[in-house]
N, C-alpha and C positions, 0 to 999 in steps of 0.2 A: 441526651433528653437526662433532665433528674428522675430517678426510676426508684422506690421502697418496695422495698421484698420482708413480706411478712415470713419468718424464716430463716430462709439463704445460705446453711450452710452443710446439706447432705443432699444428695442424688440430684434430682430434679429441680429442688429450688438453688443449687448452690451451683447446679450448669446454671442457670436460668441468669448469675450472677457475672461469673466468667464471662457467658458473651457479650452480657452486657456492656460490661467492663473494655472487650477488646473493642468494642464499638465505640471508645470511648464516653459513655456516660456516666455522669457522677450519680451509683450507685451508696443507698442506705439500706442496712438491715435494722431488722427487730426481731430481738428474740432473746431466751432466757439464758446463754452462751452455755449449757449442758450436751446440747446435743454432736456439735461439732466446732472446727474451728474455724474461724470466721478466714474469707475467704481475703488474699492481701489486698488493701487496694479502698475498700469498701468504708463508708461510714459507720460502723457498728454503733446501735443502739441496745441499749440492755433494756429489759422490762417483761413481763407475763402479759399476753392480752387475756385471760381470765384477770383480771388486773382492773378494775373501771381506770383507777387514779394515774395506772402505768399508759393504759393509753392515753386517757387525757394528756399526762405527757409528751406521747410523739406526737400527739396531732398539733403539738404548739410548739414541734422544734422544727416546724421545717413548710414547705409546699413543696406538691413533686405532680410533673406532670401523671406520672400512671403511678399503682400501684399493685402487686401484686401477692393477690393473699396465697400461698402454698401451703400452711397449711390448717386453715378451716376447718370446723369438725363440730363444735355446737354450734347450731345457730343463736340462742338466743349471744353468744359472747358474739357471734359475726356480724350479725346484728348490731346489735354494742358500737366493736372497734368500726366499721362500713360509717354507722350516723357522725362518727368524732371523724373519719377521716372525711367522708367525702365532702365538704365544704374546703380543704386545701390538698383532695388529688385529683385532677381533670375525669381520669377515667379506671376501673380497675377490671384485675381480671382473675377471676375466680377458680381457683386449678381445683375441679369435680372427679367427675369420675363413670365410669361405664354403668356401674353398679346403682344409680339413682334412677334405673329402669324397671318398673315391675315386671318384662319378661326377663331380664340379666339373669340368669345366662344359658335361657333354655329356648328362648326364640330369635333369630335374626332381630338388629334393630337399627332402625336413623333414627334423628332428631327429631321428626314427629310420633315414633314410641310415649305411649303413657311413662310419666315419671312416679315416683314415688310418693305419697303425701303426707308431708309433715306440713307444717308454718313454722314464718321466719323464726318465731319467738321460743320454736322451743327449746328445750334442754336436757341434759347428756340421757332422762331416762326417758322419752320418749320414744312409744309402740311398743309392739313386741317384741318376745328377744325374733333372737334368729330360729332360722330352722335350715337343715336339714336343703341345701341346693335352690334357697328360692330367696325373696328378698331379707335382707342384709338391715339390724340393723345403724350400720355404717353408714351405707345408699341411703337410710332412708333420711339420718339426719345432714348428710349432703345435700341430699333432694331440699332439705329445709336451709341450709347453707349458703346453696344457689339463687334462693326466694329470698333471704333477706339481704343480698348485695344488692338485687333486681331491684328492690325494692327501692334501694336507701340511693344508688345507683341511676335508675332508668334503665332502660330496652338501649338507649344512642349510645351510654357512655358503660356497659359493661362488655364487656369477652369474657366465655363462660367454655373452660375445653371440659370434654369428658374425654382424659385418655381411657383407653385400654390398656393393655400388657408394657408396658414400661423399660426396655433391658439397656444396658450399656456403661461405663464406665462406673464407678461407684455405687452399682447398686445394691443397696444393704437388705434386700428382702432375701439373694443369694441364691435365685431360679437357675437363671446362665452359670453364675459360676459354682453352683453344685454341676454341671453338666460338663464344663469345662473341666475340672477339678476328678472327675467323674471319669470322663474317657481322658484323659489328661495317664490317670494312674494305667489304662490297660486294661485286658485281656477282652471275655467276653463281655458286653455291656446290658445290659437290658432296653429294648426301645418301643417307647410304650407305643398303640396301636396300630393303625395305619399309615406307611411310611408317606401316604402321599396325602395326608389330612392336613387342611388347608390351617395356618395360621398368621396372626397378622400383630408379631407384636413388633413397638415403633420405635425406636434409636430417643434416647434422651435429650443427646443434642437437638433432635430432630426435634424433638416437644419447645425445647427453650428458645430455636428458630423460629419458629410459628406463632410466639407467643408474642417476644418483642417482632416484627415484621410487624404482627397485628396493627401494636401502639405504632408503628411507624405508617401505617398507613392507614390508623383510625377509623382500622374496622371493628365493629361491634356484632354480639349477636352468639350464638351456642355451635361447638366445634365436637365434635367425636374426633377424637386422635389414635390414627392406627395405619397403622402398612393396608396398602389397597388386598382388598378381598383377593385369595388365589395366585397369590404375588407368589409367598412362598410355599413350602410345607416343611412337617416338622423332620423329615428326613432330608431338608435341605438345613436344619438348625446345627444335628448332629453332626452331619460329613462336614460343615465349617467347623465345627468343634475338632473332630479330626483335626481336619486341615492344620486352624492354626497352633494345635496343640504337637503337631509333628506322630498325632500318635498311630500307633499301631491296633487300636481295639476293633474288634467285630464285634459289631453291633445285630443281635440277633430278637427280632420286630416278635411282640408278644401280644397276640388277640386277644380285643376291651374284654371280650366278657372273659376270658380267662384270668386275667386283670384283677377283674371285682370279684371273680368265684374266692379269690386269693387275699380278699379285702380290704386291695392298697389301696390308699387316700390320695385320689384322686386332687390333681392342683398342689397336693403339697406333699407328697411320699416321690411320687412320680412331676417333677415342678412341670408345668407347662403343660401338664397328659390332662385332659376333660370329653368328656363323652359329648358330651349338652351339646347340643344341633346350632344355639346362638353363640358359644366363646367365641369363633372365629368368624362370625358374618356381619360384622359393625361396619356398618357403610359410613366412610367419611368421604365422601363424596364433596359435601362442602367444606372442608379444610381445604382437600386438593384444590380443588379451584380459587379457594383463598391462600395457596401461597405456602400451602405445605407440602415441603419436598422430604423423601422416604429413603437416605441412600441402602446402599444394599446390604441385606442381613449380615453379611462376610463382613464387610466391615464395620461392625456392631461388635461380631463374635472377636473379632481381632481384636479392637480393641482396647475388650473388657479383660482376655486375656493379657494383653500388657501391664495393663491395670495391676490386674492381680499378681502379675508377674515383677512388676518395679514397683511396688508400694508396699508399705508396713503396717497397712488399714487393712486388718482384718475383720473389721464391721460385723462384729458378732453383735447381732441383733436380737430380740428377743423373735422375731418373723426368722432369722434366716435359722433358728435351732431346730423352729418345725420341718426345715425342707432337707427331704433327701430316703433313697433309701436303701437302709442296709446294707450292707455285702451281704449279711448272712441268708435276710432276706431274699434280696435278688437271686443270690443261689438256686435256693431254697427252690425259687418262680419257673428260673431256668432249668433246675432239674427236672421238675413237673411235665418238660416236656419232651422227654425222652420216652 
């Protein structure tokens, strides 16, 4: 298969490219060459998706069975690019997010839930600013991008994937890497909330395989991409971190209300900790029925630790610098339990 990937140098995009190359596919990537190194073996084309001339040159450079849009964020730009690529790509995979739902993160979700309203030609300033624990501009614009692709390629030629939390080797956001490094350091580790809280992170390699398998199968439609509801708990995650780092850390479970009283920022100061009802209640039955296979959480944790331990890629990213509780804050909160 001839595959075009918009992006393709970091995390999920890179993983999709690597998996496609292992299958013997011919892969073309299109990006600015600024975020990461090209995967060896690709046909790397340089350009900026925000530049219509660059996108026209891309469309003139070949024909592909499919395009995977890893980095679409502004509907207006996605719409323009999709119109140019639609004649030379048989199908399109758009990588979206569960943040497109009106009810995220407060309510349990399925693909039938209402999506935020955003037109297919919206610019980056469309809609109100973010609100605390409510709809975000990011989610709203992603919803507009979905519409742009669907309007251009049509329902029978579009695969729209809405991942929840994606973890695994190459994760630049820094959520699992922070937990691994903290637990590897040992001592008393603040563990947030209830140890039996259900979580649904999905391995980046499993998302990539679902995308490629769907293209082979000729699948179309919209799919939430998460691990099954109820399969894993927060304790499973942190105990896996202890196991793979061979750590003697002692987990100290601190109730949600005490963490909120200390003003701990959910999702960032304590990665993956969020008390809203819908965060880990995302129904992905449709994806699992169409071939999504989720490896054990321990495999994801182990592979991430191996990546952290064997590469020189610190992956210091603007988002990763906002992740994690300081050791002083952690000590203060644990001391308050006495």
